[in-house]
C-alpha positions as CSV (number, residue, x, y, z in Angstrom):
1,M,0.3,-0.2,0.4
2,F,2.9,2.5,0.5
3,L,5.2,1.1,-1.4
4,P,4.5,3.4,-4.4
5,I,4.7,6.7,-2.3
6,L,7.8,5.2,-0.9
7,I,9.5,4.4,-4.7
8,K,8.5,7.9,-5.5
9,A,10.1,9.4,-3.4
10,L,13.1,7.4,-2.7
11,A,13.5,9.3,-6.7
12,Q,12.5,12.5,-5.4
13,G,15.3,12.3,-3.1
14,A,13.0,13.5,-0.5
15,L,13.8,10.6,2.3
16,S,18.2,12.2,2.3
17,G,16.8,15.2,2.1
18,E,19.2,15.6,-1.6
19,H,17.8,17.0,-4.7
20,S,15.2,14.9,-7.3
21,Y,16.9,13.4,-11.0
22,V,16.2,15.9,-13.9
23,V,13.7,14.0,-16.2
24,R,12.5,15.2,-20.0
25,G,9.6,17.4,-19.9
26,A,11.4,19.5,-17.2
27,K,10.0,22.8,-16.3
28,L,13.4,26.0,-17.1
29,Q,13.2,29.2,-16.1
30,C,15.7,32.3,-17.4
31,S,16.1,34.9,-15.1
32,Q,15.6,37.7,-17.7
33,G,12.7,35.0,-19.4
34,T,9.2,36.5,-19.4
35,D,8.2,32.6,-19.1
36,P,9.1,28.8,-18.2
37,G,10.3,26.2,-21.4
38,V,11.0,23.4,-21.1
39,L,13.9,20.2,-20.7
40,N,13.8,17.9,-23.2
41,M,15.9,15.3,-25.4
42,M,16.7,13.3,-28.8
43,Y,16.9,10.1,-27.2
44,S,17.4,8.6,-23.9
45,H,20.1,7.8,-21.4
46,G,19.1,4.5,-21.2
47,V,18.0,5.5,-17.2
48,F,14.2,6.2,-16.8
49,I,12.1,7.4,-13.8
50,K,8.3,6.7,-14.5
51,D,8.6,5.9,-18.3
52,K,10.7,9.0,-19.1
53,P,14.2,9.7,-20.1
54,V,16.6,10.4,-17.3
55,L,19.5,13.1,-17.9
56,N,22.6,14.4,-17.5
57,V,24.3,18.1,-16.9
58,D,25.4,17.1,-20.5
59,D,22.5,17.9,-21.9
60,A,22.4,21.6,-22.0
61,I,22.2,21.7,-25.9
62,C,20.9,24.9,-27.7
63,G,18.4,23.9,-30.2
64,A,17.9,20.5,-28.6
65,N,18.0,19.9,-24.9
66,I,16.7,24.1,-25.1
67,S,14.7,25.6,-27.2
68,K,16.3,27.9,-29.9
69,I,13.7,30.6,-30.2
70,N,11.4,31.8,-27.6
71,A,13.2,29.6,-25.3
72,F,11.8,31.6,-21.9
73,G,9.4,34.3,-24.1
74,L,11.1,37.2,-23.9
75,C,14.1,38.7,-23.7
76,K,14.2,41.2,-21.2
77,L,18.3,41.6,-22.4
78,K,16.6,41.9,-25.5
79,H,14.5,44.3,-24.9
80,G,11.0,42.6,-24.9
81,L,12.7,40.4,-28.4
82,P,12.4,37.0,-28.2
83,C,14.1,34.9,-26.0
84,E,17.2,33.1,-28.1
85,P,19.2,31.5,-26.2
86,E,23.1,31.7,-26.0
87,I,24.5,28.1,-24.5
88,A,28.1,28.3,-25.3
89,F,29.1,25.7,-27.4
90,G,30.7,22.7,-24.4
91,S,29.1,24.5,-21.8
92,K,27.6,21.5,-19.3
93,W,24.4,22.7,-16.3
94,T,26.1,23.3,-13.2
95,G,25.3,21.2,-9.8
96,G,24.9,17.5,-10.9
97,K,25.1,14.0,-8.7
98,E,28.5,13.3,-9.7
99,D,28.6,9.7,-7.7
100,V,25.4,9.3,-9.8
101,L,26.5,8.3,-13.8
102,I,24.2,8.8,-17.0
103,E,26.4,7.9,-20.1
104,G,29.1,8.8,-18.0
105,A,28.3,12.7,-17.0
106,P,26.4,13.1,-13.6
107,A,23.1,12.6,-14.1
108,L,21.0,15.7,-13.8
109,L,19.1,17.2,-10.6
110,N,16.4,19.8,-9.8
111,N,18.8,22.5,-8.4
112,S,21.3,22.5,-11.3
113,T,21.8,25.7,-13.4
114,L,23.2,26.6,-16.6
115,M,24.3,30.1,-18.1
116,C,23.3,31.7,-20.8
117,S,25.5,34.1,-23.3
118,C,23.5,36.5,-24.1
119,Q,24.3,39.9,-24.4
120,D,22.0,43.6,-23.6
121,V,21.1,44.3,-27.6
122,L,21.9,48.5,-26.2
123,T,25.5,46.8,-26.1
124,N,26.4,47.1,-29.5
125,T,25.0,50.7,-30.2
126,F,27.8,52.3,-27.7
127,N,30.2,50.6,-27.7
128,F,31.4,53.0,-31.1
129,M,30.2,56.6,-28.6
130,I,32.8,55.8,-25.6
131,D,35.6,57.5,-26.4
132,P,38.5,54.2,-25.3
133,S,40.7,57.3,-23.6
134,D,37.5,58.1,-21.1
135,D,37.3,56.8,-18.1
136,V,33.9,54.5,-18.6
137,T,33.3,50.9,-19.0
138,L,30.4,50.3,-21.1
139,S,28.7,48.8,-18.2
140,S,29.1,51.6,-15.7
141,A,27.3,53.5,-19.4
142,I,24.7,51.6,-20.1
143,G,24.0,49.3,-17.0
144,P,25.1,45.7,-15.9
145,S,25.4,43.1,-19.6
146,G,25.4,39.6,-19.2
147,G,23.6,36.5,-20.2
148,G,21.1,34.9,-17.9
149,I,20.6,31.9,-15.0
150,I,19.2,28.4,-16.1
151,S,16.8,27.5,-13.5
152,I,14.9,23.7,-13.1
153,I,11.9,24.9,-11.9
154,D,10.0,21.0,-11.6
155,D,12.2,18.4,-12.3
156,G,9.1,16.9,-15.0
157,Q,8.1,14.1,-13.0
158,D,4.8,14.3,-12.4
159,S,4.7,16.2,-15.5
């Protein structure tokens, strides 16, 4: 009677105080986006929770794991233009489960994060207006720039 509840608790790490494993369909949120996105996989690594494939820290490819266009609604850094994440080649999610390897890479956990290197659209506009001899940096002229932090807001196990 309690076995299904126990299995669910173990899969989500509730009994050991650990974070839960992330599966296909997990919900994501970028700190610079207006809407949540979805984490996807093109193929399975062969490990499943509730018939859903578990991801690893290498599953951070824009266009395969994360949508390329409108991934997180509108981008605040691009002043209302559609979000087009810029994930550097070879980037990995941080905070994977180091002692649980899935196809040689740490399993992805719900506290993992990923950096987007999207830049403020004003950066290129103001670059030519700042005299290099002035004691003004680009960030002091237009404010902080840089990408967003993509977080996992739901592990996808119950979706």
